[in-house]
N, C-alpha and C positions, 0 to 999 in steps of 0.2 A: 681238733675239736674235743676229743676226749680229755685232754689236759685242761682245757678251759672249763669244761663241765665239772671235772673233778675239783678244780681249784675253787669253783663257786660253791661246791658242797662241802669243802674242807672246813672242819670245825676249829682247827688250830691255825696259828699264823703260818704264812708261807715261809719256807726256808729260803735262804739267799739263792740257792740253785733253782728252786721252783720259780721264784720271782724273775730270775734272769730268763727262764724259758718263756714265761708269760709275756715278757717285754718283746719277744720275737714274734708274737702272734700277728701283728699288722703286716710285717714283712712277709711272713709265710702266706697269709691270705692274699696279698698282692701277687706273690709268685704263683700261687695256685690258679688265679684267674687270668694271669697275663696271656696264656695261649688262647683264651676265649675272646675273640674279637668283640662280640656283643656286650661283654662285661668290662671293657676298658674304662668306661666312665667310673667304675667303682675303684679302680686303681688310685684315682685322685683322692677318694675318700680314705683309703688306707694310708696314703701319704699324709693326709690331714691328721689322722689318728696318731701317726708317728711324730708329727710336728708338735702335737700337744705335749708329748713326753710324759714321763712318769713322775715328774716333780710338780705337775699341775700348771695350768695356764697362768695363774696369777703371778708366778715368779718370773715369767718370760714376757708375755704379751698381754695387752689389755684392750678392752673396747673394740673399736672398729679394726684394730690390727689383728684380731683373732679371725682367722678365715671363717667365712659364713658357714661352710660345711661343718667346721668344728663346733660352731655355736649351735647348729641344728643337732648334731650328734650328741652334744652334751645334754640337751633336754631329753632326747629320745632315750639315752642311756640311763639317766636318772629315773625317768618315768618307768622304764622296764624294771629297773632295780627295785623301785618302790612297790610295784604291783606283783612282784615275784617273792615267793618264800625264800628266805635266806637262812643259813645256820644261826645267824645272830638276831633275826626277827622274822615274824610272820609277814606275809604280804599285806600291804595296806590296801584299803578299798580304793577303787578308782577315784572317788570323790576326795578322799584324804590325799591321795597322790597329787591330784590336780591342785588342791589347796596349798600343798607344800611348794609346788612349782610356782604358783601365783605369788606366794610370799617371797620367793627368791627372785622374782622378776625385777630387773633393775640393779640387782647386786650380783647374784651368781649367773643369771641368765639375761640375755638380750630381750628387752620387753617386746620388741617387734616380733621376734621369733616366738616368744611365749604366746602372743596374741594369735598368730597363725596356728601354732600347735593346738591351742584351745579350740579354735574353730574346727580343726580337723577331728579332734577328740569328740567334740560335741556332735558332729555328724555321724559318728560311729555308735551313738547311743542305741 
């Protein structure tokens, strides 16, 4: 976790070695929770993250072929990135982040997942 946090706060580009370490995170996460029976459902999510790969989904699979879990994680990941301070930008407001996701519905994100996501986010107001 320290490596992930450090890489999020890093001001310069990742070195090739750092990037190789970050690519190991999903497998490390799966290995950590494997002995905990009640968390076995999360192992599937880690495998979905690994299936996405570091070249992006668009170069491999599209539409309905993208696992539903990966489509959900994609929106959650972008939302969290948008509402968080980053070295390269300040956090966007909740409303701006939601509008960015809405604009990407149907291109970057599954519109059905966006609709469910928006309902959940609206409930949390």
